[in-house]
N, C-alpha and C positions, 0 to 999 in steps of 0.2 A: 299601586305599581304592578303592572302585569308582567307575567312571566313570558319570556320570549320563547316561542316553540323552537325545539332543536332542529337544526338543518339536517338534510339528508346525509351530508357528508360526515357530520358528527356521528349520527346513528350508524352509518356503514363502519366508520372507524371503532366504534365501541363493539360492534358485532364481530369485527375481525380480531379486536383485542379479547373478546370473551372466547372465540373459537380457538385462538392461539393458546390462551390460558387453559382451557379444557384439554386440548391436544398435548400440551406440555404436562399437565396433570396425569393423563392417561399413560404417556410414555414413561414418566418417572415411576409410576405404579407399576408398570410392566418391568422395568429395570430392576426395581427393588425386589419383586418377586422371583426374578431370575437369579439375582444375587443371593437371596435367602436360600433358595433351592441349591445353588451351589455351595453355599456355607454348610447346609445340613449334609450334603455328599461328602465334602472335605471332612467334617467331623466324624462321619462314619468311617472314612479312610484312616483318620487319626486314630480311632478306637481299635481298628483291626491292627494297625502298626504298634500300638501299645500292647495289645494282647501278644502279638508275635514277639516283641522285645521281651516281655516278661518270661516267655518261654525259652527264648534264647539265653537269657540270663540264668534260668533255672538249669539248662543243659550245660552252661559253662560252669556253674558251680559244681554240678555232678562230675563233669569230666575233669576238673582241676583237683579232685580229691587225691591226697598224697598216695594212698594205698592202690588207687586205680592207676595212677601214674607209675608207681613203682612195679605193679603187676604187668603193665603193658610193656615197660622196659625190659623185664625179665623174660616174658614169654615171646613177645613179638620180636624184639630187637636183641635177644640173647645177651643182654647186659648183666654184669654181675658187680657187686660192690667190691671195690679193690681192698686188699689186704693192708692193715694199718701200716706196714713197713713200706708200702708202695705209695703211700700218701706224703706229699711234701708240703709243708706250710711255709708260705713265703710272706715275711713280714714286710710292710711298706717302708 
């Protein structure tokens, strides 16, 4: 049994399929590289935001210290502790 030679149309279709597959592969690789670059950039931004967040938490913990709040109230706002006779306790 002899093999039948492939027709010109079959060869042309195979070449078109091969080229389409190759172009699809190149496009997919290009897209993957772009997405990977974007991922790296966003990871760097996330790292920067994490560092900034930690700094803000540290500042908040410093500024929320009781002695600092009390000193600020006395010096900048001229507030004083009320006399015990001026304090009224209201029971629910």
